[in-house]
N, C-alpha and C positions, 0 to 999 in steps of 0.2 A: 504494500500500500504506500509506503514511503517513496518507492520508485515511481509509482503512478503520480503521486503529488508532484514530485520533481519534474516528471515529464510534462505535466500540464503547466507548471510554472515556467519551465525553460524550453519546452518543445523537444521533439525528437522526430524520427522519420514518420511517425503516425500522427503527431499533434503539432500544431503551430504553438509557439510560445504564448502564454497567457499570464504575464507577471502580475496582473491585477486580480487573479482568481481568488475566491474566498472559499475556505473549507470550514465546515462545522462538523466536528467529530463527536458523536453522541454515543455514550455508553451508559451502563447502569450503576456505576459506583465511582466515587472520587479516586479510589485506588487504581481502577482501570484507566481513568483519565490520566493520572500521573504516570502510570506505566507506559501508556501509549505515547505520551508526550516525550518521555525520556528516550524511548526507542526511536522515534522520528528524529530527534536531535542527534542521536548517536549514529543512526544509519544513513541519514540523508545529509551528505556533506555539502550540498548546494543551498540548503535551507538555513537561514540565520536563526540563532536562538531567540531573538526578539520577535520573530514571526509567529512563534507558538505562544498562544495566550490561553490561560485557563480562566473561564468566566466565573467570577466570584459573586456570592450573594450580596456582599456588602457594598462594593464599589462600582459594579458595572451599571452604566446608564448611557446608552447611545441610541441615536435615531436609526443609524445604519451601522452595519459591520464594516470595518475598514478593509480596503482592498489589500491583497497580497498577504493575508494572514490566515493562520490555522487556529480555529477556536475549539476549545475542548469544553464539553458540556455533559453533565450527567443527569439522569432522570430524577435523582433524589432532590436536586435543586429545583426541579420543575414541579414537584408535588405540592400538596397543600401546605406542607411545613416549610417550603422554601420561600424566600423573599422576592425572587426574580419575577414572580407572576403578579406582583401587586405594586400599585403606585404608592409613593410615600413622599415625604418632604425632600428626600435625597434622590428619589428615582422618578424621572419624568416619563420614561418609556419602560413598559414591561418587556421581558425577553420575547414575548409573543409578538408585540408590536415591532420590536427591532427586527425580528426575523421576517415578518410580513413586509415591512418597508424595504428591507434588503432584497427580498425575493421579487418585489415589484420593480424596483429601480435597477437591479443588477442581475436580472434573470439569466443573462448569457454567461455569467461567471460564478454562480453560487453552486457549490457542491456540498451535499449533505451525506455524511458517512455514518451509517448506523452499525455500530459494533455490537452484534447480537450475541452477548456473552452471558445472559442472565440464567444460564442453565444451573448455576450454583445457587440461585435464589429459590425460595420455596413459597408456596401458598400465595397470600395476598401481595407480598412484595413483588413476586414475579408478574402477577396480574397487573399491578400498577405500572410497572416498567413497560409492559407490552402496550397498555392503553396510551401512555404518554408517547411512545415511539410511533404508534399508529396515527397520532395527530399530524405528524409531519408528512406521512405518506398519503393520508386520505383527506387532510384538512380538518378543521374544527370550527363549527359555527359558534360555539360557546366562547372560544378564544379568538374569534375573528381571524382565523389563520387559514390561508389557502394551501393546497398541497404544494410541497416544495418541488421546484422544477426538476431537479436531478437528485436522485437518491442512490447512493452506492451502498448496498447491503453486504455485510460479511457474516457468514454463519457456517457452523460446522456441517450443517445438513440443509439441503434444499427444502425438506419438509418443514423444518422449524421456521425458516424465513418465509415460506409460503403461508404458514399459519399467521405470521406477523402481518403480512400484506393483506391477507384475506381475499375473498372472491368479489368484493363489491368495489374495488378500486377502478378508477377510470384511466389509470396510468398504464403505459406500455412497459411490459417486463422484458428485459434482456437478461437471460440466464447464462452464466458461464460456470460450468461445473468442472471442478478439478477432481479427477478420479483418485481413488486410494492408491493406485499404482503410480500415478504422477507424484503424489505426496511422498510415497515411499522412495521413489527414485531421487527426489530432491535432497535426501539426506537430512532433512530438518527434524525428523522424528526418529525415535529409537525403532530398531527392527522388531524387538520382542519385549514383551512384559512377561516375567516369570513369577508366578504366585506360589509360594511354598507354604505348606500346611502340614500338621501332623496327621497320621492315619487315624489316630484316636486322640482327640484333644483332651480327654479325661486322663490319659496315661502320661502326658508330657507336661513338665513344668514349663511355664512360658519363658523362663530364663534360659532354657535349653535352646529355644528358637532364637532368643536374643543373642546367644552365643554364636549360632550359625549366621545370623544376620551381621554380627560384628565381623566375623571371619570374611564374609562376602565383601563388606565395606572396606576392610583392610586390604583385601586382594585387589579391589578396584583402585584404591589409593596407589598401590604399588604398580599396577598395570598402567594407570594414567600417567604416573610420574615417568615410567620408562618410555611410554609412547611420546609424551610431550617433549621429553629430553632429546630423544632421537630425532624428532621431527621439527625441533626448534620452535615449539609453541610455548606459550605461558602455561604453567601447570594448572590443571583443571581444579584441583583441590575438591574432590567429591564430598558431598554433604550426606551425612547419615540422619535421616528424618525418623524420629520416634514419636508415635502417637500414644499418649497416655490417657488414662481415664479421667473424667471430671471428678472434682472433689465433693465429698459429702461432709456436712457440718462445717467445721473450721479447717478441714484439710484442703491443701492446694490441689491434691490429686489422690485418688484412691489407689493409684499405682505407687509402689515404694520407689520414689525417685532416687533416694540414696543407693538402694540396691541396684537400680538400673545403671547408674554411672559407675559404681564400683565394679560391676561385672564387665562393663565395656572396657574399663581401664585394665582390668585383669587380663582380658582377652588380647588386647593390643600390646600389653606389656609396657604401658606408659601411663603417665598421669597428665590430665589435661591442664592447660594453662587458662588463665582468665580470658574470656571472650572467645574461646574455642567451643564452649558449650553455651547455647542461648535458649531462651524460651519465648513463647508468644502467648502467655497466659493472660490475655485481656489487660486489665488495669494493674495487675501485679507488677511490681518493680523488680529490682535485683533480689534474688533469693539465694540461700546457701544450700547446696546439694552435695553431700559427701565431702564437706569441707571446702567446696569450691564455690566462689561467687559466680552465679549464673545470671547475667543481665537479661532484661526484656528487650526484644527488637520487634519492629513492625515487619510483617511478612514481605512487604515490597522491598525491604532493605537487605534481605538475606542473600540474594544472588550476587550482589556486588561487594559484600564484605568477605574478603578472601580469608580472614582469620577464622571464620565460622566452620566448624567441623561437624558438630552435632546440634540438631534442632529438636527441642522438646515442644510439643504442641498438643492441644486438645481438639478444637473444632474449627479453628479460624484460618485454615490455610487453603481451603478448596476454592473459594470465590476470588477470582482475580489474581491468584498467586501464580507466579511463574518463576521457577528456579531450575534451569537446565543442569545445574551442578548436583541436584538431588539424584543420587545414583541408587541408593538403597533405602528401604523404608521398613520399619517394624511397627505394627499396630497392636496395642493391648485391648482394642475394642472387641466387643462380643459379636457373635455371628449375625445378630439381627441388624447390624448397621451397614448392610451391603450397599445401600444407595450412597451414603456419605463416602465410603471407601472408594467406590467407583468414581465419584466426582473428584476426589483427591488424586487418585491414580492417573486420571486423565490430564492432570496438570504436571505430571512428572515425566512425560515421554518425549520432551524436546531434547535434542542433542546439544551438549555443552559447547561444541565447536561449530555447530550448524553445518555439519557435514558427516558423511558416513566414514567410519574408520575402516581402512582397508587392511591394515596389518594385523590387527587384533580384534576378531569378531566379538569377543566377550565384552568389549567396550560399547557395543551397540545394543546391549541389553539393560533393562532396569528391573530390579528385583524387589518383591514385596513379601514380607513374612507375616503370617496370620496364625498365631498360636491357638486361637479359640474358634477356628474354622475347620471344616473338613472338606472332602471332595465335593459334596453337594452344595454347601454354602459358598465355596469358591466358584463353582459354576454359576451360582446366582450373581456373584460379583462380576464375572465375565459378561453375563447376559445384560446386567445393568449398565456396564461400561459401554457395551455395543449399542444399547438403547440410548444412552446419553449422547454418544458420539454419532448416532445416526445409522447404526447397523453395520455398514462396511467401514471399519476403521483401518487405517494404513499400517497398523502395528499388529503383529501376531501376538496372541495371548495364550500362554500355556499355564496350566496348573499342575503342580507336582507335590507329592508328599515328601516329608523330610526323610523318610526311610527309603523311598524309591524315586530317585531323581529322574526327571524326564529330559531336561536340558542340561548338558554338561559340556565343559570346555575340552576340546581335543587340540593337541598341539604337535609341533614337530620337535619340541624340546622335551623329549621323554627322559625319565630318570634312569638312563641306561649307561651310566658312567661308573668306572671302577672306583671303589671306595676302600681305603685301608683302615684297619682297626688300629687305634693308637696303642703303643706300648704302655701298660699300666704304670702310673707314676710319672710318665713323661709329660712335661708341660708344653702346651702349644701356645701360639701367639694370642689366642683369645683368652686363655687362662691368665697370661701375663697381663693383658689389658685389664681384666676384671680384678686381678689382685692389686693393681694400682689405683683403680677407681673406687673400690669398695673395701676400705681398710678394715672394717669390722667383720668381713666375711672371709671365712676360710674355705677354699674350694678343694674338695677331696675328689681325686680322680679327674679324668679328662672331661671336657665339656662335650655333651652329646649333641647329635644333630637337632633334636627337639629343642635343646637349650639355645643352640645357635640360632635356630629359627625364631625363638622368642626375642633374641637380642638384635637380629638383623631385620629391623622393620623400618618403615618410612617415617617414624616419628623421631623425636629429638633425644630422649633419654634411654639408657639401657635398663633392662630388668635386673633388680637386685636378687641375689641368691642367698639362701640360708643353709648352714651346714646341717647335715643329718647324721645322727649318731652311728648309723649302720654303714657309713661309707658312701651314701648316695647324696644327691642334692634334690631340693624341690623348691618350687616357686610359691611363695605364700603372700597373697595380696593383703592379708590382715596384719602382716608384720613388716610392711615396707618402711624403711627408715631413710634418713637423709633429707627430710623436708619438714618444715614447721606446720604444714597443712594437716589438720585433723581429719583422718580418714574414717569414714563410717564402716563399722563391722557389718559384713553382709548378713542378711537375714537367713539366707540359705546358701552358704558357701559351696562352691564346686569342690569335688574331692581333690585332696592334695596329691599331686602326681610325683611319685618317687622314681628316681632314675638310678638304679643300682649300678655300681661299678665293680670290676674285679678286685678281689683282695690284693693289696700291694704286697709283693714278696720282699723279703729282706734282700739287701743289696748283695750281689755276688760279683766275683771278679773273674777275669780270664775266661776259661772254657766253661765255667759254671754258669755264666750268664746265658740265658736262653733268649734267642731272637725268634723262636718258633711261635709266631702269633698268627691269628686268622687273617687272611687277606681275601676280601670279597672282590671278585672279578666278574664283570658282565660285559662280554664282548658284543658290541652293538652290531647287529646284522644289517640294519638299514640305516644309512646315513641320511636321515630325513632332512636335516638342515641343508646339506649340499644339494639334495634333489630340488628343494624349494628354490634355492639360489640359482640352480641351473635353469629351471623352468621360467623363473621371473626374468632372467637375463636374456632369454630367447625372444621374448615379445611375440609369442604365438598369437595368431589372429583369433579374436572372438568378437561377437556382435552384441548390440543392444537394439531391441525392437520396441518401438513406441507407436502409439496410435496417432499421435499428432506431432508435428514439428513445431518446436517452441519458438525458435528465433529464425529470422531471415538469414539467408546465406551471407549477406553483406555483414550483418552484425556478427555472425559466427566467424567469418573470415577475419574481421578486425580483432576479435578476441583471441583467435588462434595465433595470429601474427604477433600479438602482444606477448603471449606466453612463450612462443618460440624465441622472441627477442630477449625478454627479461631473463630467461633461464639459459641463455647462451646455447640453445640448441641450433638455432639459425639466426645469428645476431642481425642479419641484414633483412629479416622478414618485414619489419615495419617500413623500412626505406623502400623495399621493392614494391610493396603495395601502394605506397604514396606515389612512387614514380609511375606505376601502371595507371593509376586512376587519374593523375594529373595529365598524363599523355592522352587519355580518353577525352578529357575536357578540352585540351588544346586541339586535338584532331577535329572535334565537333565545331569549335570556334573557327578554325581554319576553313572548314567546309562551308560555314555560314558566310564567311567573307567571299569565298569563291562563287557562291550562288547569289551573292548580292542581297542576302536577307538580314545580315547582321544589324545594320543601322535601323531598320524598321522595327526589329524586335527590341533593340535597346530603347527606342523611343517609347514603346509600350511600357517598359519597366520604369523609365524616368518620368513618365507623366501619370498623373492620377486623375481618373475620370470622376466628375462630381455631378450627381443628378439633383436637380432643383425643381421643387414644385411651389407654386405661388398660391397663397391663401388670403382672403380678405380679413377685415378686422373681427369678423364674427367666427372666424375659423373655417369658413367654407372655401373649398378649393375652386378657384376661378379659372384655372387652366387645366386642360385634360392631357397636356403633354409635358414632358420634362424639358427643362432647359439644360444644355450641356456646357460644361466648361472644363478646362484642363489646367492643372496646377503642377508645376515642376516638383518632383519628389525632393524632399529635404534629405540632407546627409544622414540624419538619424533614421529616416524611413528606409534608406538604402541599406543601412547597417542591419535594420530589423529584417529586411528581406534576405540579407546574407546569412543571418543566424538561422532563419527558417530553412534556407538552402543547405547549410551545414548540417542541421538536424536531419534533413531528408537524406543526406549522403552518409548518415551513420554517426554524426557528431564526432568525427575523427580528426577534424581540422584540415580536411582536404582543400577548402578554399584558400587557407593561409599557406599551405604547402604549394599550391598553384601560384599564389601571389609571389612567393619567394623565387619561384623558377621563371615566371613570365611577367614580372612586374614591368609596366610601361611608365617610366618616370615622367613622361609628358602628360600622361593621363592616369594618375594613381588609382582612380576608381574603376578602371577598365577590368581588372581582375575580378572585382566584385560582380560586375555585370556578367562577365563570362560564366561564373559559377552559378549565378541566379538563373541564367538562361539554360544551362545544362540541367540543373535540378528540376526546372519547370517542364522539360521535354520528356514525355512519356517514353519515347523510343530510346532516349539516352539512359533513362533509369532501367529499362529492360536490358539494355546492353550491359550496364553496370552490374545488375543482378546476375546476368548470365556469366559474366567474367568472375563474379564472386563465387558462384557455385563451382565452376571449373577449378578455380584457384584453391578453394577450400579443400576439395577432394585431393588435389595434387599435393598440397602441403601435408595433409594428413597421411596420405599413402607414403610419402617420401620420408617424413620425419617421425612417424609414430614409433618406430623401432628404437629411436634414441631416447625416448621419454622414460623407458624402463630403468635407466641408470640414474634418474633424477630422484629428488625427495618425494615422499608420499604427497606432500602438499602440491607439488608441481603435477604429479601424475593424476591426482584427483581433479585439479583445476582443468587440466587438459582433457580428461575423460568427460567432465561435465560440459565443456564447450562443444566437444564433438557430438555428444549425445543430444544436446539441444539443437544442433544444426541439421539433423536428419532424422527421419522416421526409423531408418535402418542405418546404424552407424558402426564403424569399425573401431575396435579397441584392442589394447594389449591384454592378453590373458596373464594375469598375475594372481598368485596365491598368497593368502595371509599366513602368518606364522601360527595363529590360533583361530579356531572356528568354534561356533556353538553348535553342538550336535544334539539331535533329538533321539533319545533312546526308545526303541520300540520293543515291546514284550515279545519274547520268543526269538530274539536275535542270537546269532552266534558270535563268539569272540574271535577276532582276527588279529594276528600279530604283524601282518604284512600290509596293513592299510597305511596310507601315507600319514594320515592324522590319527592320533591315538591318545589315550589318557596318559598320565604320568608313568604308568607301569608298562606302557607300550601296547595296550590292548584297545580294540575298538569293537563295541557291540553293534552289529549291523544285521538287520533282517532282510534276507534276499528270498526271492521266489525260486522255484526249482531251476528255471532256465538260467537265471542270473548266477545261482550257485554253480551250475555246470560250467558256465563261462569262466568264472574265477578259478575253479578247480583245474580246468585245462590250462589256464595261463600259469598257475603256480607250478605246473610240471615242467615248464620250459626252462632250459638251462640258463637263458639270459634274463629271466624274470627277476625283477627287483621288488616292486610293490605296486599297489593299485589304489585308485581313488574313486569313491562313489561321488559322481558329479551331481550334487544336490540341485534340485529344481529351483529356479528363480532366486538364487542367492547372489549377492553382489559379486562374488568371485567366480561363479559358475561359468563353465564354457558354454556359450550360447551360439547356435547356428540358425540362421533364418531359412524358412522354406515357404513355398506358396501352395495354397490349397483353396480352391473355389475363388480364385482371383484375389485372395487376401494373404498378406505376408504375416506369418506367425513365427514364434520362437520355439525351438526345441532344444532340449538339453540331453546330449548323449549320456547313457547310463554310466559308462566306465571310462576312466583314463588309466592306462597301464604304462608303467615305467619299466623299460628294459635297459640292460647294459649295451653300450656301443663302444667298440675299440677306438674309434676316432673321436667321437664327440663326448664320450663319457656316458651319456644317457640318450635315449630316444623315447618319445612318447607315442602311444597308439590310442586311437579313439574307437571304442567298441560299443555297439548298440544292438543288443538282442531285442528283436521286435516281432510281434505277432503279425503274420502275413494277412490276417483277416481284417486288420485295422484299415480304415479308409485313407489314412494319411501316408500309407506306405510309399507310393510313388513320389509324392511331394517331398517327403523326408529324404528319400534316396537321391533325388535330384539336388536337394539342398546340401547333402553330405558330399555329393560328387563335385559340386561347385566349390565347396569349401576345400576339398582335397586338392583341387586345381589351383586355388589361390594360396594355400598353405602347404607348399611342397616339402617342408621339413618334417611333417608328420610321418611316422613310420608306416603304420597300418590304419586304414579308415574303413572299418568293417561293419556291415549290416549282418546280423546273425539270426538264423532261424533254426528251429528243430526240424530235422528231416531224417529220413531213413537212408542209411548207407547201402552199398550193394549187398551186404549180408542181411539186410532187413532190420538192422538195429537202429534205434533212435540215437542220432548224434547231432552235434552242432555243425551246421553248414554255414560257411562264411563267404560273403561277397566283399572283396577288398576293392574299395573305390579309389584307393591310392594308386592303383594300376591304371594307366592311361587308356588301354584298350577297353577295360570294363567300364571305366568312367564315361567314355564316349558313347557306349551302347546305352547306358542308363540315361544320359542326357537326351538321347534320341527317342527314348521310349515314350509312348503316348497313352498307355493305359497299364493297369496292374497286371494284366495277362502277359504283356511283354516283359514286365519286370520279373514275373515268376519264371518266364522262359530263360531270362538271363541268369537267374539263380540256378536253374537246372543245368545250363551249359557251362557257366563260369564259376559257380560256387564251389568251394573246396572244403573237404573234411581235413582238419589239421591233426597231425599225429601228436 
């Protein structure tokens, strides 16, 4: 919306500039007003801060709204309790009179934006907001208000805004629907919401789920830190949102807040500092929780305060709250509160960097923990969220029990590294550091992996350790020393974890000393990290298929040239485009001179035709014909026309580049006229757009392979530009280091899948055909590993195909990695496919075309189950990577011909 406002103010290829436009932004709460104002000031770099005005009850009194401003107004100020609707000694005009006067006098430039966000309101408040908003759409006799000329409505669902407009409006409705797929592709929302619950809420202490939620949040902190560090972003600083119960009697909350903070601190192995934990408990100020001063903050301030790590709240975060940093949420509310939790969860699905993370898919998830819910009540939350957001929401919602996880991270960094057991009594570097930092603690035996994991976290302080009499160590959160802060003893402490160590033997000398200690060795069979590196460096071809093209080829070309230049992929890209376009303008002007048309066209630009009608003193027209006169254009009007021409040419500064190349010092305005004439000629614009389409594809085909070596920020920016420029766009196939996998019941454990859990195992459910394919592949001597190519994931290999005149996307089932003596690895694409399916021929041709374009693929096979000469069911493969087979498939006109090609050219592999 900020971009639209800028385009109306300053013009672009679709709009002439309108610097005196007036915008009124109407929402249902002051918090939303302030939030929208801040976002526009932050996002719109062309809009001055003094152009954004919040209409206040006390001081606002104008006959008309001022030109060139954005006014923010909320329905609460327009209700019976607001002062804007009434005359007073200090108010000559009510807000209704001001809007009516502005609408009548400035109809051509008044835009009303209705931010339909009152889904968080309930009952009478929501009804009042709807009634007030309808006055601007339908008009109101009671308030002497005509329907506003232009209303721009924003709503999560068409149904909700249609209900707001109603059926009795005389206005013309222009609907622009953004599909869930388009929102998902934008990267602005999380890919998945995962809701975790206990199988039986009566058997599990809520603190157990708090522990799991804390682990998830800590993991997110570490992953975000690693990602932002490697990609040179500012750290996200994820927020842990904890919803507690309301208080009864004099209690602030019926949830034991001291216990909550104590258990979170125990789990992270650190103590919070002041301002890292905050609350939003209404009028309550700073409170003490577990010896920590916890201040009150307004929800709107949470996102921008980077010190905040944990937010405690009750019920005041759902309406108008927006915090993309909120990555993990724990709720102590009961199962009957499904509506409220759904509303809150709908506010947590925005991505903190406003883009999809390509390297680590776990960062595209948001997780919610509900200790008092079960499978049925979680399904109620999912249904309520879908209802709130209009049925088809662009984020996948999964529910999983704590005991049986559905969505788990798989990575290429499995724990298959050799570990050596330390000689008893031998001090390592970590023991030495601890002995210097905790003078009152004696460490007996070596530090274990679990202890090191406690100390190596993303927070500031190390965990203290206490000596155990039996030669082990344990971490005791109730006996933490070294700080003056009074720590609350937990109501239900978690069990003390003892870590036994071997008995220390007396010192021996010479040959008596034994070095015979256990050494764990796990020789990694699959070098997953090197495979990912190999695949991503190749820049294999993949596609993205969209229903619509978002940007023009001209805009896409200019953006693509900018990325190529800025990232030093092709530093001369910008200059080349400027040279080509200015040559087009110059050639057009030269042709006009040759044809003798130039001067007459310039005269039309330089003169302004004025129509005059004559009226008598009573206002009656006395002449039925207009008088015509001509006035020379002023310098300012010529500049206005030049700005309009520049906007039409993409806003890239082509007129000024043209002026620098072809400036006529005797006539300094000539270059302005040349560019105005070029932009006004439809044939010239068609020629420019044709050039842009050809050049866009040329640059993408030529330089796409070099983008793989750049940062993820560059790759993401490049991919977005290319995707927005075409319905079917070419991209580099790149795999992340971590993905989120959905576990299906009845799956088998595979140790040779490219992605796996930390122990190197992947649980995957395959049908019989698919199992047979993998079993055959595993028997090959050069087989390394395989990848299940998931459908419609951001990293998936996608191939376009045509069926019934429509371009669709398909995702081949398997990618197989094999050894190669020269390259190191080679990848194959395998698709077991039922011959009875209607899409067989279309997919076969799509795969054939892909194999022709991507010659580096080893095998490109369509696979069917068929009988071999002995009458045994076996897998028959048609390899489209072979040119002779590919040509036959491309020439096939029906599935019968494809079946015949399978019969003659398909092979049973040994």
